[in-house]
C-alpha positions, 0 to 999 in steps of 0.5 A: 532439505531446506535448500529444496524447500525454496526451489520447490515451494509452492507455498512461497510461490503462491505468496509471489503471486505466480502459478506454481503448475508452471513455476515447478518446471522452469529452472533453478534460477526462476524458481529461486528468484520467486521463491524469495519474492514470496519470503519477502511478502511474508516479512512484510506481513509480519512486520506489518502485524508487529508494527501496527499492534504494538502501535495500537496497544501503545495507543489504546493501551489493550493487548487484544485490541491491538492484536486484533486489528493488527492481524487484521491489518496484516492480512489486508496489506497482504492482499493488496500487496498481492494485488500489486504483484498480480498487476506487475505480472508480465502480460504473455498473450497479445495485447495492445500496449499503453501509451508511455506516460500511462504506464509511468503514472501506474508505476508511480501510485503503486510504488508511491503506495508502497512508500507510504506503508512503508513509511507508516508501518516503520514508525511503530518499531523505530520507537520501539527501538528508540522509546528511551531517546524519544521519552527523554524528547517527551519528558522535555515537552512535558516540563516546558508544558509544566512552566508555562502552566504555573506561568501562568497561574501566577499571573492570574493570581497576582492579578487576583491579589490585586484586586483585594489589595484595592479593596482595601481589606485587613492584611490578616484576610488579605494574608488569609486570601493569599495562603489559599490562592497558593494552595488553589495554585499548588492544586490545580498544577498537581492536577496538571502535572498528574494529567500530563504524566499519565497521557501516553503523547504517542501520536506526540511522540512520532512527530518528535521522533520525526522531527528530532531523531534524524537518523530514525529517517534511516530506518524508514529508508530501509522499510520503504526499500523492504516493502518495495523490493518484491514488486521491483524483483517481480518488474525485473524478471526477464521477460524472455525466462523459461516461466514466462515462456511456459506460461504463454503457451499453455495461456495460448492453447487454452485461450484458442482452444476455448476460442474454437469451442466457442466458434464451433458451438455458435455456428452450430446454433446458426446452422440450426436456426437457418439451415437455408442459409450458410452463415458463419461467425466472422470475428470484426479483429485480424486476429481473434481471440486476442482481438488487437488488430480491428479489420479496417472497413473498405474505403468508399471511393468517391464519385469520379474515382468511380466514373473513371472505373466505370469508363474503364471498365467499358473500354 
């Protein structure tokens, strides 16, 4: 039963960006390939939802905002993904082929977008998996910042003590001022420590993770492959499979039928408006309705060639 669903799932074929009506009449191998692409697209969408929701929750510390924007982002990614899948669907109708550099550039742009998307989506999930190691790195950085703050406060208050010493005040007053400075310094340092530990530093944690935990790039590569795999699999499906053959037959028949109806209607209108003339619509292309080969205009001969032709006709 599960295998039958996998072979005949219009739901999965829709996510693969192909026509379920044509696919249901194809062989098993083709149906399974497009079902696999659909499953991968759904996996990408779910992964995006989980990752973005978790990332926004950690950044904004709000479940509701994280879930709402995560769901919106997942749907947006799904439609962008569907759009890219549609663009790599093989054109079964006669068409002009683009230049190799143009085709190569278009693939670079598509896969570049998928690489970037996979890399961005991977970050929150990688933090989820390695939060202990990342938090240790962050704590080390916070401790260093506290030490630097303590050092700057010591310099600041030592300068103030020197200024008081130059005023030649009594030792008792100097001692009281030093105690007050020490209390102010301790309070300022404590406030700085509380502030540092109260922040989540989520973005900075991402930077530390990418910089120091080299092995997380393996997981980033896995995500990039996951996001690129459906498009790659769809490109690799052979043009000579019965899916594309059936699609070509259906689309050609449909397009040519509409073109014949257009000619019939157009010529009827011309005949109605100009009944005394024998006029019909003629396409400027040699292969209507595909319009890939334009009929070349007759080449006009030179005046000398015309004279030779005229003399030959006279003879």
